[in-house]
Structures are given as structure tokens and as C-alpha cells.
C-alpha positions as CSV (number, residue, x, y, z in Angstrom):
1,M,0.1,0.1,0.1
2,N,1.4,3.4,-1.0
3,R,2.5,5.4,2.1
4,T,0.0,8.2,1.3
5,Y,-3.0,5.9,1.6
6,L,-1.6,4.4,4.7
7,D,-1.6,8.0,6.0
8,A,-5.2,8.5,4.9
9,L,-6.2,5.4,6.5
10,Q,-4.6,6.6,9.8
11,L,-6.3,10.0,9.5
12,G,-9.7,8.2,8.8
13,M,-9.0,6.3,12.2
14,V,-8.3,9.6,14.0
15,A,-11.9,10.8,12.8
16,G,-13.0,7.6,14.3
17,M,-11.7,8.7,17.7
18,R,-12.3,12.4,17.4
19,S,-14.7,13.4,14.3
20,M,-13.1,17.0,14.1
21,M,-9.6,16.1,14.9
22,A,-8.5,14.8,11.4
23,P,-10.3,17.6,9.3
24,A,-8.8,20.3,11.8
25,F,-5.2,19.0,11.4
26,I,-5.6,18.5,7.6
27,S,-7.0,22.1,7.2
28,H,-4.4,23.6,9.3
29,K,-1.5,22.1,7.4
30,L,-3.2,23.0,4.1
31,A,-3.9,26.5,5.0
32,Q,-0.4,27.1,6.2
33,F,1.6,25.4,3.4
34,H,-0.8,24.4,0.6
35,P,-3.1,27.4,0.4
36,T,-4.1,26.9,-3.3
37,L,-3.5,23.2,-3.7
38,P,-7.0,21.9,-4.0
39,A,-8.6,25.3,-4.8
40,S,-10.0,23.7,-8.1
41,S,-11.6,20.9,-6.2
42,K,-14.5,20.5,-3.7
43,L,-11.7,20.3,-0.9
44,G,-10.7,23.8,-1.6
45,F,-12.4,25.1,1.5
46,L,-10.0,23.4,3.8
47,T,-7.1,25.6,2.4
48,S,-8.9,28.5,4.3
49,P,-7.2,29.9,7.3
50,T,-10.8,30.7,8.7
51,T,-12.1,27.1,8.0
52,A,-8.7,25.9,9.8
53,R,-9.7,28.1,12.8
54,V,-13.2,26.8,12.9
55,L,-12.3,23.3,12.5
56,K,-9.7,23.6,15.4
57,L,-12.3,25.3,17.7
58,L,-14.8,22.4,17.0
59,A,-12.1,19.8,17.6
60,G,-11.4,21.5,21.1
61,G,-15.1,21.5,21.9
62,E,-15.3,18.0,21.0
63,L,-12.5,17.0,23.4
64,L,-14.2,18.6,26.1
65,G,-17.7,17.4,25.1
66,D,-16.6,13.9,25.1
67,K,-15.8,14.1,28.8
68,V,-19.5,15.2,29.5
69,P,-21.6,12.3,30.9
70,G,-24.5,11.6,28.6
71,A,-22.6,12.5,25.4
72,P,-24.0,10.5,22.5
73,D,-22.2,7.3,21.4
74,R,-20.1,7.5,18.4
75,T,-21.7,4.4,17.0
76,V,-25.4,6.0,16.6
77,A,-26.1,6.7,13.1
78,P,-25.5,10.5,12.8
79,Q,-22.4,10.5,14.8
80,F,-21.1,7.4,12.9
81,A,-21.9,8.8,9.5
82,G,-20.1,12.1,10.5
83,R,-16.9,10.4,11.5
84,V,-17.1,8.3,8.1
85,L,-17.5,11.7,6.3
86,A,-15.0,13.3,8.1
87,G,-12.5,10.4,7.7
88,A,-13.2,10.4,3.9
89,M,-12.7,14.2,3.4
90,S,-9.5,14.1,5.5
91,G,-8.2,11.1,3.6
92,A,-9.1,12.8,0.2
93,A,-7.5,16.0,1.1
94,F,-4.3,14.4,2.3
95,S,-4.1,12.3,-1.0
96,K,-4.7,15.5,-2.9
97,A,-1.9,17.4,-1.1
98,E,0.4,14.3,-1.8
99,G,-0.4,14.3,-5.5
100,Q,-2.2,11.0,-5.2
101,S,-5.9,9.7,-6.0
102,V,-8.5,11.7,-4.2
103,S,-11.0,8.9,-4.6
104,Y,-8.6,6.3,-3.2
105,G,-7.6,8.7,-0.4
106,A,-11.6,9.2,0.4
107,L,-12.1,5.6,0.3
108,V,-9.3,4.4,2.6
109,G,-10.1,7.4,4.9
110,G,-13.7,6.4,5.3
111,V,-12.6,2.9,5.9
112,G,-10.1,3.9,8.6
113,A,-13.0,5.9,10.1
114,V,-15.3,2.9,10.3
115,V,-12.4,0.9,11.8
116,G,-11.5,3.7,14.3
117,T,-14.9,4.3,15.4
118,L,-15.7,0.7,16.2
119,F,-12.3,-0.3,17.6
120,F,-12.0,2.6,19.8
121,F,-15.8,2.3,20.9
122,H,-15.2,-1.2,21.9
123,A,-11.7,-0.6,23.5
124,R,-13.1,2.1,25.6
125,Q,-16.2,-0.1,26.8
126,W,-13.8,-3.0,27.7
127,L,-11.3,-0.6,29.5
128,T,-13.9,1.4,31.5
129,H,-16.5,-1.6,32.2
130,E,-14.3,-4.7,32.2
131,Q,-11.1,-3.2,33.4
132,K,-12.8,-0.6,35.7
133,L,-10.6,2.1,34.5
134,P,-12.0,5.8,34.9
135,D,-13.7,6.9,31.8
136,S,-11.9,10.4,32.0
137,V,-8.6,8.5,32.1
138,V,-9.3,6.4,28.9
139,A,-10.8,9.4,27.1
140,I,-7.9,11.6,27.8
141,A,-5.4,8.7,26.6
142,E,-7.6,8.3,23.5
143,D,-7.3,12.1,23.0
144,A,-3.7,11.8,23.2
145,I,-3.6,9.1,20.6
146,A,-5.5,11.0,18.2
147,I,-3.6,14.2,18.6
148,G,-0.2,12.3,18.4
149,T,-1.2,10.4,15.4
150,S,-2.4,13.5,13.5
151,W,0.6,15.3,14.4
152,Q,3.0,12.6,13.1
153,I,1.0,12.4,9.8
154,M,1.1,16.0,9.2
155,K,4.9,16.2,9.7
156,Q,5.3,13.9,6.9
157,L,3.3,16.2,4.7
158,P,6.0,18.4,2.9
159,A,5.6,22.0,2.1
160,P,5.4,22.5,-1.6
161,Q,8.6,23.1,-3.6
162,T,9.2,26.8,-4.3
163,T,11.3,27.6,-7.4
């Protein structure tokens, strides 16, 4: 598998953990270093500094909202679909920035979101219910994984060459 698509898959998994995290990171990177890269595509809005700021605020809000008792499960239809869309969009944008197929990037990003959503939902359930770990501790660990993974992937996305 091409490294780009592996990274797109991982971004999708991040979206499965925290739906706004992957779009926030990719938009931040595109707005800083690729401001015109996908301008001709439907992903052009991700290159806007305003979009990057809004997505970062949403991602921060999601980090806080996840700790609130009674927050909806990530596996219910609207949340699940939102995570898959966020993963597909992030994978597509990353692939476009890498000069690879947007369609394949969207596909693997969406698949990554499905895997991330289900895996981390069940892992969190197991850790909190079976292992009796506090939910807030598990949630913060999941936040750290999502942030760290996103950070590492974005470090690999090079700035465009200037001539």
C-alpha cells in the first residue's frame, strides 16, 4: 500500500476517535503550506485559514464534550456517519496534497473512520467496564493518541517546493 494511503487510513482512524480532529489538522496544514493546492476541487475550502480556525475550535469543543456524561455514542447513526464523512474528507484532502488519487484517499479515509470508530468504541467500553478504568482517563488517553497520530502524519506532508 502506498504510504499516502496508509496515512489517509490513519487519518480516518483519527476521525473515528475524534470526528473533528483529522479535518482540523489537515485544514491547518493546508492553510499554512498548501493554500492553493485543492482550490479547483470541492476540498478547496479546507485551505482557508478561517476554515482551519473553525475546525480547530470544533475539535477543541469535541475534546471537552467527549468528557461530559450523557454524550451520545459515536456508533449511533448521525455520529457514525459524521465520522465516516470526516475520515473520507481528510483522507481525500491528504491524498490530493500528496498528488495521489482523491478517490482512493477518500475510500481509505472512510474505511479508517469505520475501523477507528468501532475499535476505539469497543476498546473504551472494555477498558471502562471490564477493566474498571475511569472513563475520563481512557478518554484523555484516546485524545492523546488522536492528537499524536495526527501530528505525526502532518509532519510527513511536505511543504510545496518553491522555484
